[in-house]
Backbone as ProteinMPNN parsed JSONL, in Angstrom:
{"seq_chain_A": "XXXXXXXXXXXXXXXXXXXXXXXXXXXXXXXXXXXXXXXXXXXXXXXXXXXXXXXXXXXXXXXXXXXXXXXXXXXXXXXXXXXXXXXXXXXXXXXXXXXXXXXXXXXXXXXXXXX", "coords_chain_A": {"N_chain_A": [[173.574, 189.604, -83.227], [174.963, 191.984, -82.482], [173.219, 193.914, -82.449], [171.67, 193.058, -80.326], [173.249, 193.721, -78.093], [173.635, 196.291, -78.271], [170.963, 197.213, -77.758], [170.726, 196.347, -75.128], [172.623, 197.969, -73.928], [171.541, 200.293, -74.505], [169.152, 200.066, -72.905], [170.282, 199.61, -70.378], [171.25, 202.159, -69.846], [169.069, 203.704, -69.857], [167.821, 202.763, -67.556], [169.596, 203.494, -65.709], [169.637, 206.201, -65.92], [166.862, 206.7, -64.996], [166.878, 205.59, -62.399], [168.909, 207.256, -61.182], [167.741, 209.8, -61.457], [165.299, 209.304, -59.789], [166.396, 208.636, -57.318], [167.684, 211.23, -56.815], [165.512, 212.878, -56.426], [164.444, 211.777, -54.317], [166.524, 212.508, -52.533], [166.283, 215.277, -52.775], [163.867, 215.772, -51.673], [164.193, 214.891, -49.041], [166.13, 216.585, -48.136], [164.554, 218.97, -48.329], [162.801, 218.315, -46.234], [164.457, 218.291, -43.912], [164.662, 220.957, -43.662], [166.53, 222.618, -45.2], [167.717, 225.46, -46.822], [166.154, 226.782, -49.869], [168.049, 227.718, -51.867], [170.181, 226.232, -51.576], [169.356, 223.66, -52.257], [168.801, 223.149, -55.013], [167.692, 221.411, -57.901], [169.298, 220.344, -59.842], [171.927, 220.534, -58.539], [171.49, 218.707, -56.475], [171.202, 216.497, -57.974], [173.812, 216.043, -58.9], [175.049, 215.749, -56.512], [173.855, 213.236, -55.9], [174.856, 211.508, -57.879], [177.733, 211.609, -57.275], [177.58, 210.592, -54.419], [176.389, 208.028, -55.062], [178.719, 206.703, -56.186], [180.554, 207.038, -54.304], [179.129, 205.571, -52.173], [179.945, 202.793, -52.959], [182.258, 202.282, -51.627], [183.211, 200.367, -48.878], [181.965, 201.068, -45.656], [183.726, 203.572, -45.21], [182.735, 204.996, -47.221], [180.215, 205.69, -46.889], [180.391, 207.635, -44.796], [181.927, 209.527, -46.134], [180.102, 210.331, -48.094], [178.129, 211.523, -46.519], [179.563, 213.682, -45.685], [179.917, 215.079, -48.209], [177.278, 215.557, -48.691], [176.881, 217.394, -46.623], [178.694, 219.462, -47.141], [177.841, 220.513, -49.571], [175.225, 220.903, -49.392], [174.15, 221.435, -46.585], [174.646, 222.962, -43.292], [175.314, 221.594, -41.314], [176.317, 218.38, -39.593], [174.316, 216.862, -38.63], [171.901, 217.552, -39.946], [172.841, 216.565, -42.541], [173.17, 213.817, -42.249], [170.696, 213.165, -41.454], [169.208, 213.689, -43.709], [170.248, 211.844, -45.502], [169.612, 209.594, -44.335], [166.759, 209.747, -44.521], [166.464, 209.916, -47.186], [166.74, 207.218, -47.89], [164.992, 205.883, -46.294], [162.48, 206.964, -47.086], [161.726, 206.019, -49.748], [161.598, 203.206, -49.307], [159.676, 202.937, -47.398], [157.378, 203.858, -49.053], [157.552, 201.802, -51.02], [157.056, 199.538, -49.423], [154.406, 200.1, -48.669], [152.973, 200.156, -51.027], [153.382, 197.396, -51.744], [151.844, 196.308, -49.668], [149.183, 197.512, -50.078], [148.562, 196.378, -52.522], [148.325, 193.77, -51.756], [150.411, 191.892, -51.908], [151.573, 190.52, -49.968], [150.406, 188.289, -49.102], [151.306, 185.447, -49.985], [153.534, 185.165, -48.172], [152.506, 184.889, -45.663], [151.374, 182.43, -45.283], [148.985, 179.808, -44.289], [149.816, 177.789, -41.47], [150.946, 174.382, -40.718]], "CA_chain_A": [[174.095, 189.678, -81.931], [175.472, 193.195, -82.172], [172.07, 194.767, -82.284], [171.193, 192.798, -78.989], [174.104, 194.058, -77.201], [173.33, 197.71, -78.314], [169.799, 197.36, -77.089], [170.935, 196.073, -73.815], [173.373, 198.875, -73.613], [170.55, 201.415, -74.276], [168.342, 199.714, -71.848], [171.048, 199.885, -69.157], [171.545, 203.605, -69.774], [167.778, 204.347, -69.605], [167.449, 202.259, -66.205], [170.547, 204.219, -64.903], [168.851, 207.518, -65.685], [165.777, 206.685, -64.09], [167.244, 205.354, -60.882], [169.585, 208.507, -60.855], [166.667, 210.945, -61.186], [164.419, 209.145, -58.713], [167.441, 209.005, -56.038], [167.923, 212.488, -56.749], [164.316, 213.272, -56.11], [164.079, 211.395, -52.777], [167.572, 213.284, -51.614], [165.84, 216.621, -52.695], [162.719, 215.734, -50.712], [164.917, 214.633, -47.731], [166.735, 217.899, -47.819], [163.488, 219.841, -48.07], [162.083, 217.932, -44.905], [165.279, 218.659, -42.751], [164.724, 222.455, -43.59], [167.584, 223.142, -46.012], [167.308, 226.492, -47.726], [166.031, 226.434, -51.496], [169.098, 228.105, -52.578], [171.084, 224.92, -51.361], [168.895, 222.325, -52.705], [168.47, 222.967, -56.436], [167.557, 219.896, -58.258], [170.574, 220.101, -60.451], [172.977, 220.395, -57.522], [171.13, 217.42, -55.866], [171.629, 215.341, -58.972], [175.273, 215.913, -58.963], [175.466, 214.983, -55.123], [173.422, 211.814, -55.768], [175.914, 210.792, -58.704], [178.766, 211.366, -56.32], [177.226, 209.7, -53.347], [176.504, 206.609, -55.802], [180.089, 206.328, -56.532], [181.197, 206.878, -52.876], [178.672, 204.48, -51.56], [180.493, 201.475, -53.326], [183.333, 202.045, -50.855], [182.526, 199.88, -47.709], [182.17, 201.645, -44.4], [184.222, 204.944, -45.142], [182.165, 205.632, -48.349], [179.063, 206.318, -46.265], [180.788, 208.697, -44.099], [182.364, 210.716, -47.039], [178.866, 210.638, -48.623], [177.699, 212.379, -45.472], [180.348, 214.933, -45.67], [179.525, 215.629, -49.502], [175.878, 216.326, -48.48], [177.098, 218.572, -45.615], [179.614, 220.491, -47.793], [176.992, 220.863, -50.89], [173.868, 221.533, -48.93], [173.753, 221.964, -45.324], [175.728, 223.413, -42.503], [175.656, 220.837, -39.848], [176.331, 217.008, -39.843], [172.998, 216.288, -38.345], [171.114, 217.635, -41.261], [173.302, 215.918, -43.722], [173.059, 212.482, -41.86], [169.12, 213.007, -41.361], [168.756, 213.709, -45.059], [170.662, 210.738, -45.945], [168.753, 208.476, -43.801], [165.445, 209.926, -44.951], [166.505, 209.577, -48.657], [166.786, 205.743, -48.009], [163.869, 205.305, -45.665], [161.038, 207.227, -47.821], [161.467, 205.107, -50.903], [161.365, 201.891, -48.78], [158.272, 202.98, -46.847], [156.637, 203.607, -50.135], [157.468, 200.559, -51.762], [156.044, 198.498, -48.52], [152.807, 200.618, -48.82], [152.642, 199.667, -52.294], [153.239, 195.936, -51.687], [150.736, 195.971, -48.728], [148.029, 197.866, -50.81], [148.402, 195.468, -53.611], [148.183, 192.475, -51.371], [151.294, 190.933, -52.53], [152.234, 189.774, -48.83], [149.728, 186.953, -48.721], [152.105, 184.256, -49.915], [154.56, 185.201, -47.011], [151.547, 184.678, -44.584], [150.458, 181.092, -45.726], [148.698, 179.048, -43.038], [150.649, 176.718, -40.781], [150.564, 173.055, -41.105]], "C_chain_A": [[174.519, 191.114, -81.634], [174.357, 194.117, -81.886], [171.515, 194.33, -80.758], [172.012, 193.474, -77.915], [173.906, 195.786, -77.222], [171.943, 198.041, -77.588], [170.067, 197.207, -75.68], [171.678, 197.203, -73.344], [172.524, 200.286, -73.49], [169.687, 201.319, -73.2], [169.026, 200.067, -70.484], [171.24, 201.358, -68.861], [170.18, 204.173, -69.233], [167.442, 204.107, -68.091], [168.519, 203.099, -65.319], [170.13, 205.66, -64.748], [167.767, 207.627, -64.841], [166.109, 206.505, -62.652], [168.067, 206.584, -60.412], [168.638, 209.729, -60.58], [165.67, 210.698, -60.077], [165.205, 209.242, -57.388], [167.644, 210.425, -55.88], [166.75, 213.232, -56.147], [163.977, 213.02, -54.592], [165.23, 212.215, -51.982], [166.975, 214.661, -51.605], [164.688, 216.617, -51.631], [163.217, 215.737, -49.341], [165.547, 216.036, -47.232], [165.71, 218.914, -47.563], [162.798, 219.581, -46.578], [163.008, 218.396, -43.732], [165.478, 220.272, -42.878], [166.092, 223.056, -44.003], [167.026, 224.272, -46.919], [167.129, 226.178, -49.052], [167.11, 226.675, -52.092], [170.188, 226.872, -52.674], [170.596, 223.863, -51.783], [168.35, 222.501, -54.242], [168.575, 221.673, -56.971], [168.835, 219.451, -59.092], [171.74, 219.991, -59.637], [172.73, 219.049, -57.015], [171.493, 216.152, -56.734], [173.082, 215.025, -58.942], [175.829, 215.189, -57.747], [175.054, 213.461, -55.281], [174.497, 211.068, -56.793], [177.163, 210.533, -57.74], [178.654, 210.457, -55.242], [177.017, 208.262, -54.02], [177.573, 206.014, -55.92], [180.66, 206.121, -55.127], [180.675, 205.591, -52.09], [179.143, 203.092, -51.74], [181.726, 201.185, -52.318], [182.747, 201.591, -49.516], [183.009, 200.866, -46.551], [182.512, 203.276, -44.634], [183.355, 205.688, -46.127], [180.894, 206.27, -47.883], [179.444, 207.796, -45.466], [181.22, 209.96, -45.03], [181.046, 211.003, -47.773], [178.004, 211.641, -47.833], [178.289, 213.749, -45.518], [180.265, 215.744, -46.983], [178.132, 216.303, -49.371], [176.042, 217.643, -47.691], [177.724, 219.723, -46.304], [178.653, 221.19, -48.878], [175.775, 221.508, -50.476], [173.441, 221.965, -47.975], [175.061, 222.572, -44.534], [176.22, 222.484, -41.494], [175.666, 219.306, -40.396], [174.964, 216.423, -39.593], [171.955, 216.462, -39.3], [171.45, 216.619, -42.416], [172.976, 214.214, -43.459], [171.435, 212.174, -41.888], [168.56, 212.938, -42.863], [169.206, 212.61, -45.774], [169.852, 209.521, -45.801], [167.29, 208.549, -44.331], [165.518, 209.531, -46.55], [166.454, 208.179, -48.87], [165.507, 205.156, -47.461], [162.393, 205.768, -46.515], [160.898, 206.318, -48.855], [161.029, 203.597, -50.406], [160.019, 201.842, -48.165], [157.222, 202.8, -48.08], [156.337, 202.551, -50.937], [156.629, 199.422, -50.926], [154.845, 198.994, -48.511], [152.209, 200.01, -49.916], [152.134, 198.114, -52.164], [151.996, 195.523, -50.661], [149.282, 196.367, -49.309], [147.685, 196.87, -51.811], [148.22, 194.048, -53.139], [149.095, 191.379, -51.649], [152.107, 190.167, -51.24], [151.635, 188.535, -48.513], [150.566, 185.806, -48.899], [153.239, 184.132, -48.657], [153.689, 184.704, -45.736], [150.659, 183.308, -44.624], [150.124, 180.412, -44.307], [149.626, 178.13, -42.56], [150.23, 175.451, -41.148], [149.248, 172.401, -40.525]], "O_chain_A": [[174.419, 191.454, -80.455], [174.538, 195.06, -81.116], [170.974, 195.184, -80.056], [171.452, 193.781, -76.863], [174.045, 196.438, -76.187], [171.837, 199.054, -76.896], [169.551, 198.069, -74.968], [171.38, 197.511, -72.19], [172.729, 201.164, -72.651], [169.415, 202.322, -72.54], [168.443, 200.704, -69.607], [171.38, 201.739, -67.699], [170.149, 204.985, -68.308], [166.904, 204.982, -67.411], [168.184, 203.341, -64.16], [170.228, 206.267, -63.682], [167.683, 208.536, -64.016], [165.627, 207.242, -61.792], [167.908, 206.938, -59.243], [168.776, 210.497, -59.629], [165.2, 211.648, -59.45], [164.729, 209.864, -56.438], [167.784, 210.835, -54.728], [166.982, 214.176, -55.392], [163.406, 213.804, -53.833], [164.954, 212.597, -50.844], [167.075, 215.3, -50.557], [164.664, 217.497, -50.771], [162.732, 216.507, -48.512], [165.435, 216.465, -46.083], [165.9, 219.716, -46.649], [162.342, 220.495, -45.89], [162.507, 218.834, -42.696], [166.38, 220.819, -42.244], [166.7, 223.853, -43.29], [166.052, 224.097, -47.651], [167.873, 225.32, -49.527], [167.368, 225.88, -52.996], [170.883, 226.63, -53.66], [171.36, 222.898, -51.755], [167.351, 221.844, -54.535], [169.428, 220.874, -56.583], [169.312, 218.32, -58.992], [172.635, 219.28, -60.094], [173.643, 218.225, -57.076], [171.947, 215.085, -56.321], [173.501, 213.868, -58.957], [176.717, 214.335, -57.757], [175.782, 212.56, -54.865], [174.954, 209.992, -56.408], [177.54, 209.392, -57.473], [179.508, 209.587, -55.077], [177.538, 207.318, -53.427], [177.583, 204.79, -55.792], [181.209, 205.055, -54.847], [181.396, 204.77, -51.522], [178.87, 202.233, -50.901], [182.16, 200.041, -52.182], [181.876, 202.286, -48.992], [184.135, 201.359, -46.483], [181.703, 204.141, -44.298], [183.193, 206.898, -45.969], [180.505, 207.306, -48.42], [178.808, 208.842, -45.595], [180.944, 211.13, -44.766], [180.964, 212.189, -48.092], [177.278, 212.463, -48.392], [177.629, 214.782, -45.409], [180.501, 216.952, -46.953], [177.876, 217.406, -49.855], [175.508, 218.714, -47.982], [177.329, 220.867, -46.082], [178.729, 222.411, -49.017], [175.307, 222.49, -51.052], [172.512, 222.772, -47.999], [176.198, 222.653, -44.999], [177.311, 222.56, -40.929], [175.124, 219.013, -41.461], [174.529, 215.541, -40.332], [171.137, 215.559, -39.477], [170.618, 215.996, -43.076], [172.594, 213.48, -44.37], [170.985, 211.1, -42.287], [167.599, 212.23, -43.165], [168.54, 212.336, -46.773], [169.494, 208.704, -46.65], [166.668, 207.512, -44.558], [164.617, 208.861, -47.056], [166.135, 207.808, -50.0], [164.971, 204.166, -47.96], [161.4, 205.041, -46.56], [159.811, 205.741, -48.878], [160.226, 202.915, -51.043], [159.275, 200.877, -48.34], [156.411, 201.877, -48.151], [155.251, 202.313, -51.465], [155.818, 198.634, -51.413], [154.0, 198.127, -48.29], [151.129, 199.422, -49.861], [151.003, 197.671, -52.366], [151.294, 194.533, -50.866], [148.308, 195.655, -49.062], [146.506, 196.535, -51.929], [147.985, 193.164, -53.963], [148.764, 190.194, -51.657], [153.05, 189.395, -51.415], [152.192, 187.739, -47.757], [150.606, 185.059, -47.921], [153.698, 183.047, -48.301], [154.283, 184.123, -44.829], [149.543, 183.155, -44.127], [150.894, 180.476, -43.349], [150.329, 177.627, -43.436], [149.227, 175.323, -41.85], [148.925, 171.262, -40.861]]}, "name": "protein", "num_of_chains": 1, "seq": "XXXXXXXXXXXXXXXXXXXXXXXXXXXXXXXXXXXXXXXXXXXXXXXXXXXXXXXXXXXXXXXXXXXXXXXXXXXXXXXXXXXXXXXXXXXXXXXXXXXXXXXXXXXXXXXXXXX"}
């Protein structure tokens, strides 16, 4: 029983690290797309921002605004770039996932013929 709980804890830690790194990559990519200077978008700095934003986004409504502020303070000079980077860091992985689903043909069950 204890071995099962330990394995589950290790598995959850691995999943957390993968999600954290992938989320940081997409925020880094979004910051690059909105033309943030390279010295303000180091991957280590972006990973810390992603961790902070992950915690802040658990707070309803105001957490999102604080997350924008964290991106603005740590990486950009303007609110527009911070909000654009935040939105892009959400939209890009969603578009990739939809593209993979469409390419794999996994949408067919949703388009079943009518009666």
